[in-house]
N, C-alpha and C positions, 0 to 999 in steps of 0.2 A: 504494499499500499504506499502510495507516495502522496506528497502534498505538504503544506505548511504544518509544522508541529503545533499542537495545542499549547497555549501558555500554561506555565505551571500555576497550580492553584495558589491563591493568596495564603500566606501564613496565618495561622489562627492567632487570636489575641487582639483584634481590632476593636476599639471602643468608640462609640459615637453617641453623643447626647443630642436630643432633639427637643427644643423648647422646654428645657429642664427647669422646673421651678420647685423651690422648697420654702415652706412656710413654718416658722417656729413661733409659738406663743402669739399667734395672730399677726405676725409680721413676716412679710415675704423677704427671704434672705437671698435667694438666687432668682434672678429675673430672666427667665427664658434663655438658658445657656444652650447654644448650638456649638458643639465642638467635635472635632474629629481627631482621634488619637490613633495614628497609623500602627498597624500590627508590626511587631519586631523593632520598634524604634524606642528611643528614650525621650520622654516629654517632661519638661519642667513647667510646673504651675507656679506663677509668681504674682505678687501683688502686696500692697500694704496690709497691715493688720486690719482684720474686719472686712476684708474684701470678698470673703467667701471661699477661700482656697480649701480649707479643711472640710467645709460643708459640701463642696463639690466631691471630694474624695469619699465622704460618708454616703453621699447619694449614689455614686457609682457602684460602691460595694454593696448597696442595699441596706445600709445601717439607718437610713432615714427614709421616711415616706416622702415621695415626691410626685409631682405631676409631669407630664411630658414623658419622654422615653430615654432609657439607657439601653443601648444595643451592644451586644457582644457578638461580633461576627454576623451582624444583621438580625440577631434574635434578641427580643426583649429579655433583659436580665430578670425581670419580674416573673417571667415564665419558668425560670429555673427553680428547682427545689433547692433548699438550703445546702444540701450535700453537693449537688452539681455546681452550685455557685462557689462553694469552698474549694472545689477541685479546679475551678477555672481562674478564680480571682483570690489572691492573697493580699492581706493588708498588714503593714507594720505601722502602728500608731506612734505618736510623738512620745508619750510617756506611758507605755504599757506597764501593768503591774502583775506580779506573780509572787508567790511565797519565796522568801529568800533562801529557804531550805531545799528547794527543788534543784536537782542537778541539771546541768546543761544538756546531757543526753536525754533525760526524761522530758525536759521541756520541748526539745526538738521533736521527740516522739509524739507530742500532742498534735503536731502538724499532720500526723498520719490519720487522725480520726475520720476525716472525710472519705478515706479510702477503705474503711473497715465496716463490716457488719457488726451488729451488737454482740454476736457470739465470738467474734474474733478479737484476739489480743496478743500482742507480742509476736506477730507472724515474722518468719525469717525474712520475707520480702521487705517488711517494714524496717527491720533492723538493718538490712542492707542499704536502704534509702537513707536512714539516719547516719550510718557510717559514711556514706558517700557525701552527704551534706556537711558533716563534720570536717571531712577532708577538704571539701571545696571551699569552705569558709575559714580554713585554718584554725579550727577549734578542737582538733583531735586531742591535743595535749591538755585541753581544759574539760573534756567530756564528763569527768566525774567531779568537777568542782561545783559547788553550790552557787546559785545565781547571786546570792548576797555577798560573795567574796570577789566578784569580778569588778574590773574597772568599768567606767562608762562606755568606752569603746568596745570592750569585750562583751558587755551586755547587749549593746546594739547589734553586734555581729551575731550574737546568739538569737536575738529576735528575728533577724534577717534569715538565719538558718532555719528557724521554725517555719517561717513563711515558705521557704524553698522546699521544705519537706512536704508541703501540700502539692508539689509538682504543678504549679499554676502556669497558665499561659499569660496572665496579666499580674504584675506586681505593683501595688499601690504603696507609696511611702509618704508618710506625713512628717515632714521636717526631719529626715533621718540623721542630720548632722547637728541638731540642736543640743547644746550643753557639751559638745565634744571639742577638745582642743584641735588645732589645725591638722596635726599629724593623723589623728583618728578620723577626722573629716575626709581627708584624702584617702585613707585606707578604705572607708566605707564606700565612697563614690567610685573609687577604682574597682572595687569588688562588684558593685552594681553594673558598671560598664562592662566588666568581664562576663558577667552572667548574661547580659544582653547580647554581647558579641558572640559568645560561644553557644548559648542555648536559645537564642532568639526570643527571650522573654520580653514582652512589652512592658515598659516601665513608665509609670506616671508618678512623679514625685513633686511634692511641695518643697520649694527651697526659698531662702531669703537672700543668699549671696548671688548677685547677678553675674559675677564673673564665673563662679562655679557652674551656674546654670548654662552660661554660654560655652563653657569648656566641655561639659558632659552631655548636654541635651542636643538632640536632633532638631527639636522644635520647642519653642517657648510660648506658653499661653499666659498673657498678662491680664489679671483681673482687677477691677476696681468697682467698689460699691455693688457687688453682686452681679456684675456684668463682665463680659469679655471685652477688653479694650482692643486687643489685637492678638493674633496668633500667627506664628510662622518661624522661619529660620532665625537663629539668634541675631544674625547681623541686622535683620529688619525689625524683629520684635523688641530688641534692646537698643534701638537707635536713640540718641539723646532726646529728641522731641517726644518719643513715646515714654521714656523713663520720666521725663518732666511731667507729662500729663498724668501718668499712672501713679507715680510715687511722690511727686511734689519736690523733687530735687533736680538740680542741674548736675550733669556729669560730663566728663570727657572720656572718650574711648580711644583705644589704640588696638593694634592687632598683636596677638601673642605670636612671637617669632617661631615658636615650636609647632603650634597647631593652626595658626591663622585665624583662630576664633577671637571674638572681641574680648578685651579687658575693659571692664567698666569701673571707673573711679568716680564716686560721688565727691563733689567739691563744695556744694552749698545748698541750702534750702531755697527752692524756687519761690517766686512771689505768688504763683497760682496755687490753689488748693488741689490736692490729688483728686483726679476725676473731673477737673475743670478743663475744658478744651483750650488749647493754645493754638494760635494761628502762625507761629513762627518757631524756628529752632532757636534754642538759647545760644548766646554767644559762647565762644570757647571759654572754659573756666581757667582761671589762674589760681592755683592753690595758695591760700593765705591772703588773697586779695580780690578785688573786683575783677569782673571779666574785662579782657582787653578789647 
């Protein structure tokens, strides 16, 4: 048989939101979010405090009631059972809690619950997955340590490992670098990038550092006041005029000589309030003084 080969099927893990709205205590928090998170890519969700970033993550994973639609590979997430949802989407929250006496190995094993029947426990396949995840995340030497004895970076790595034990196609991360020193921030984000590159996991993560977002993300979605201000490649989504409108600060940008990605340096608070449209790009910033 001859002819043009059929295109390869799209990888799983694409998330799309359509007119997504969330209301809390009678107040609408998200106002009709239309967003497309391409499968197999890393997406950064950015915005000032209170812009709706974490609410968006909670809506995508089904932790909040919402109107509109969240689609996973074209299928409404609301149509999935809780078990099917847990197999497809894993979430690491900003400040998760667990007993300090639980060992790292046992906590990672909790990530296997979505793959078990009620009568199954401690299956050899589960143990193999846990061992693989421990190795992948560099936690094998800490497997029998209790969570309460770990450093902040080690705990965050353990939570990430627990999510990976679910074997998801989509990984949601709510501020994964919060409270970590810069070395651990780089460790976590490098690991996330490696997982995306080698396993094709779709990553949607809330970040505050614009330069880190530009370095690691394929696309950046900037939110303000419960709406999407812009979404696109870091070079466009983090342009000075966008950052000024979204965050209320003037910045200068340069290009990272190693990656070619933008480096975003805030230099002063802008006159406009975040979310207020501006009709011109700010003048170039001069650190420690007025714009030239």
